[in-house]
N, C-alpha and C positions, 0 to 999 in steps of 0.2 A: 206772372207776366209770360207771355207766349214765346218759346225759344225762336230765335232767328234761324234763318236758313243760309249758311255760307254759300257765297258764291265762288266758284272755281276760278281764280284769277292767278296772275303770276305771285302777287303778294301773299294770297292765302296759301298757295302751294308752298312757298318758302317758309311761312310760319308752320304749317303742318310738319314739313319736312325737318326744319330746325328743331321744333319741340321734341318731335318723336326720336330725333337723333340724340337729344340731351337725355331723353328717357332711356334709350338703349345704352348709352354710356353710363348713366347711373346704375342700371341693373347689372352691366358688366362689372363696374367697380364692386357692387355688393357681392357678386359672385366671387371676385378676388378676395375680398375682405373676409367672406365666410371661410375661406380655406386658410387664412393667416391669424385669425383672432378666435377667442372663445365665444361661447353663446351670448354671453352678457355683453361683450363688446361689440359683437356683431348686431345685437338688437339696438345698441346705441348708435352705430353708424347708420343703420337703416331708418331710425328716428330722425337723424340729421338729414338724410336725404329727403324724407318726407316734409320736414319742416321747410326745407329750402324751396322745393317744388311748390308746396302750397302757398309759401310766401310770395313766390313769383306769380302765381295764378292770381292772387288777390291784389298784387301790385299792379298788374296789367289791367285787372277789372277796375280798379280806382281810376285808372287813366282811360277808361273806356275803349281799350283796345281788346275787344271781346273775343276775337278768334285766338290770339295769344293767350289770353286768359283761359279760355276753354281748353286749349291744347295742354296747357300746364295743369288745368284742372283734371283733365283726363290722366295725365302723367301722375299726379298726386294720388289718384285712386289706386292706380297700379302700385305706387310706393307704399300706400297704406296696407295693401295685401302683403307686401313684403315684409313690412314692419310687424304686422300682427302675427305672421307666420313666425318670425325671428322671436317675438315675445313669447308665444306659446311654446315654441321650442326650448327657449331658455327656462321657462317654468316647468318644463317636462310634460307638458299637456299633449304636444304634438311630436310624435317619434317619427322617423323616416318611414317606418311601415304604415303608420295610420295616414301619413300625408300622401302616400303614392298608392296605397292598396284601395281601390275603389270598392272591392267587395268587403272591406273591414269596416264596420260601423264605428264612427268616431265623433264624439260629441265636440271635440276641439276643432275638427276639420269643418263640421256642420257650422259651428259658431263663427269660424273664420269666413265661410262663404256667406253667411248671414250679414256679418258686418261689412264685407265688400259690397254686398248688394245694397245695404242701406247707404253706404257712402256713395255708390254710383247714383242712386236715385236722388240723393240730397245734391250731389254735385251737378247732375243735369239740371236740377231746379235752380240751384244757386248761381251757377254760370251761364244758364240758358244756352247750353251748347249741346246739340243733338249727338254728337259723336260719343259722348259720355254714356248715352243710352246703350251703345253697343256693349259696354260692360255689363250694364244691368240685365240686358236680355240673355247674354251668355251665361252669366253666374246664376240669373234666376233659373234657367233651365238646368244647369249643372246641380244646383241645390236641391230641386225637386227630384232629379234623377238620383242624387246621392242619398237622399232621405228615404225614398220609396223603393229602390231597387239595389240589386247586387250584380248587375250585368245580365247578359243573354237576352232572350226574347222579351222579357218583361220590360227591360230597359228600353227596347225598340218600341214597345207599346206606349210607355210613358213619354217617349221622345215625340211619338206622333201625336199623343194628346196635348202635350205642350205647344207643339207647332200649330195644331188647330186653334189653341186658345190665343196664341200670338196672332194668328190670321184673323180672328174675329176681333181682337183687340186693335190691330192695325187698320181694319176695315171701318171700324167705328171712330178712328181718330183722324183729324185733319192736321195734326202737328207734325213739324219736321221730323220729330223723333219716331213717327210711324213708319219711316223708311226702314229703320233697324228691326222693327216688329215684323214687317213684311219680308225682309231678308232672311231673319231667323226662322220665321214660319216656313218659307220655302225650303231652306236648307234643312231643318229638322224633319219636316215631312218627307222630303225626297231622300234624306239619309236613312230614315227608318224603313222606307220601302225598298230602297237598295240593299239593306241589310237582309231582307227576305228574298228579294227578287234580283238575282245577280248571276244565275247559273245556266239556265236553259233558254232556248229560243223563246219559249213562251213568256219566261220572265221578262225578257228585254222587250218583247212586244207589249208587255203591260206598262214597263217603264216608257215606251214610246207614246202610249195612250195617256199617261200621266203628264208626259211633257206637253202634249197637246192642251190638256186641261190647264196646265200651267200658263200657256199662251193665252187662254180665255181668261184666266184670273188677271193676267198682265193688262189686257185690254179693259177689263171691267174695273179694276182698281186704279189704272193708270200708274202702275208701278213697274217699271222695266226690269226690276231684279228678277221678277218672275220669268220674263222673257229670257233674261241671261241664263237662269237656271235650267229652263226648257231646253235652250240651245245646248247646253252641256249634257243634258240627258239625251238628246237625239244624237249628238256626236258620240256619246258613250254607247248608245244602242247600235249606231252605225259601225263603230268599231268592232263590236261583238259579232255582227253579222258579216262584216267584211272579212274577219278572221276565219269564221266558221265556213263560209261559202267559198273562200279562196282556195281551201285545201279539200281535196278529194279523199274518199274513204278507201281504207286499204283493202286491196284485192286479196282475199285469203288464199284462193287457189294458186296464185303466182307469187304470193308474199311480196308484191311490188306496191309502191305508192304513186298514184298518178301524178303528173306534174302540177305544179301549184298554178292555179289560174290567176295570174298577176293582174289581169285587167278588172277583177272583181272589185277590189277596193276603190278604184277610180270611179266605177259605175255607182257603187253604193253611196260614196260621198257626194258624187254629183247629185243623186237623188235627194240626199239630206239637204245639200246647199239649195236645190230648186224648191224643195219643201219649205225651207225657212223663208225663201224669197216669196212664195205664194202666201205664207202666214203674214209676212210683212206688209203685203199688198192688200190683204183681206179687208182691212177696214179703212182703206184710203179711197177717198172719193175725188180727189183732185191729182195733179201732177205731182210726181215725187219731188220733194224739196230737201 
């Protein structure tokens, strides 16, 4: 059955806020318990949290309260990650070094990621709740990155490729979960490009060009997340140029620094603002609404 698309209402906001607050309280409690009990006892407490959250998700599901069910389904996937991590640690498979060191290959860590990915995919299908897909796309990227790379440029390359795959998958899908594919695609592609292009004026000029491409993708895909990311890219580029152009170069002969041109940032960001307005009006054929 196709997942439904939640409407943003007072009730849905309160359900999201309440369920995620419960999740935050549960994780905080587990953090406290981890420091006061042994590994076996901590795994038991983590299992209890998982059972309670999963039971709540199914209880709301049986009552046809699908948003509440989905929010607790989301929380139960996070709780599963905490439980499996505690279990692997108790068994001695997952040390603090293998859990935190991305450059250190760990079968235990990869199996943890794979189990959480499988749980997120199953949860999205079982509860028909698009929000759970955010876990799947995040862990899916991290699993591929963890499996194939150890950081550095190659990680950026793999991130870019995963982003492109997510873009193609999102473009081919009309399901509500496609939102998370598009958001992840834009974030991963943009993040990998920023990893390479963030120093010189030429780099930030390229980021600005990519931001314009993002706007085109937003209009073509009808996914506003691309426009949001494009706006962030243009503002970041504007911040760079405003900082560069507001400061004069040092006069070597006199060893003095010219006064800061304080009007430059206002001019740069006015240009960015009018550019965004122009892009917003580009596809409109009627009066603004």
